[in-house]
N, C-alpha and C positions, 0 to 999 in steps of 0.2 A: 504494500500500500504506500503510495506517495501522498504526503501530507503537505497542504498549503495553508499556512496561517496568515490571516489578514487582520490588521488593525482597522478600526472603523473611522473614528473621529479625526478629521484633518488628514486622513489617508485615503480611504475609499470615498469618504465624503469630503467635500471642500469646505467643511465647517465642523462644528461640534454639536452633535445631536442633543446632548444634555443642555447646553447653553441655549440652543434654539427652542427646546421644549419649554424652558422657563420664559423666554420671550413670547412664545405662542400663548402661554397661559396668561401672561400680562395683557396681551392684545385682546384676549377673550374676557378680560376683567375678572378672572378667577382670583388673581392676586392684585394687591395694591401696587401700582407701578412704582411709587416712590420707595417703598420699603423693600419690595422683592427685587426690583431691578438693580438697586445698588448692591445688595447682598449677593445676588447672582453674579454680577460683574466681579465683585471682590473675590468670590470663590474661583471664578474662571481665571482671574489674574494669578491667584495663588497656584492653581494647577499649572499654568504656563511657566511659572517661576520654579516649579518643583517643590513647593512647600505646603501643599494642600493637606489638611488634616481630613482624611477620608471619612472618619466617623462623624465629625462635625458637619461636613458637607452632606452626607447621607441623611442625617437627622433633618437638616434644612430641606433637602430635596424630596425626601420620601414621605414626610409627615402629611403634606398636602394631598397626596394620593389617597390617604386613609380618610379624608374628609368628604370624598365624593364617591358615589356608587360606580361600580365597575362599568356598568352600561354607559354612563355619562363619559367616563374616562376613555372608553373605547371609541365613542362617537367623536370626542375631541381629537383622539389620535388619528382617526381617518382624515380629518381636516388638516391636521398637522402634517401628515405625510404629503398631501397634495400641495399645501402652501409653503412649507418650510423644508421638507426633506427632498422631494423629487428635484427641485432646482439645485440641490447640492450634489447630485449624482451626475458625474460627467461621463463622456464616452470612454475616456482612458480607464476609469475604474471598471466599467462594464467589460471593456476589452481585456483588462488584466484578469478578471475573474473567468472570462470565457477561455483565455489561454490555459487556465488550470482546470477546465471542466472534467478532465480525465482523472484528476486528483481528488482526494478527500479534502474539501474546502471547509475551513473553520474561520469564523469571525471571532476574535478575542477582543473584548472591550470592557473598560471599567464602567461604562454607562449601563444603567439597569436594563433588564430584559424586557420590561414593559415598553420602554421607549425603543429599544433596538430590535426586538423580535420581528416586527413588521418590516423593518429596514432590511434585515437579513433575508426575509422572504422575498422582498423586492429584488434583491440581488440574486435570488435563486440559490442561496446558501442555506442548507438544512441544519447545520451544526453551529450553534451560537454559545460561546462561553462569555457570560456577562454577569454583572452583579445581580443576584437573584433577590426577589422581594418576598417577604413573608406574607402569606395569605391565610385567611380563615374564611371558609365557605366562599371562596372565589373573590373575596374583597381584600384589598391591601390593608395591612396593619400599620404601615409607616415604618416598618423595621426591615432590616436585611435578614435574609435566610442564608446562613453559612458564611463563607469567606468572601468578602468583596473582591472582585476581579480587578484589583488595583495594585500596581507595582509588583511586588513579590507574590501577591495574591493571584495575579494573572498566571504566573509560572506554576504555582501550586494547583490552581484550578485546571490548567492544561494537563498537568501530571495526573491528577485525579481522573480526568476524563480518559 
């Protein structure tokens, strides 16, 4: 078996799906623009500088998912894909994945699986290693399930897979 591992944000996508998801929720008025936008940008800047506290970020990012029914989140995500994600998918990314169609293709990303699952499916990639969300009866609790797929956690999660 030949394996091809792909990063998602700022690699296959010409942007960051986590950051875009926050911007999308602000545009839908799910979050207060002043409060959420500044904090979202601060976390993104920390991530780019390599100093992000993943637990602090996940608490900030995942708690809002627990405040809305899954059906509503899924509806928002469909719109998010059309408005924010598809424009970030270029021909080079699609061609790269196509060049590896004979291999076992895996997307490995720190971004949570709720945000990235539909993106992986859009790319035709069936295996996604992402930060998993805790759920009870199909609804998100706002907590992480298992090891976040961030930094060394990505390596650990790939090894477990």
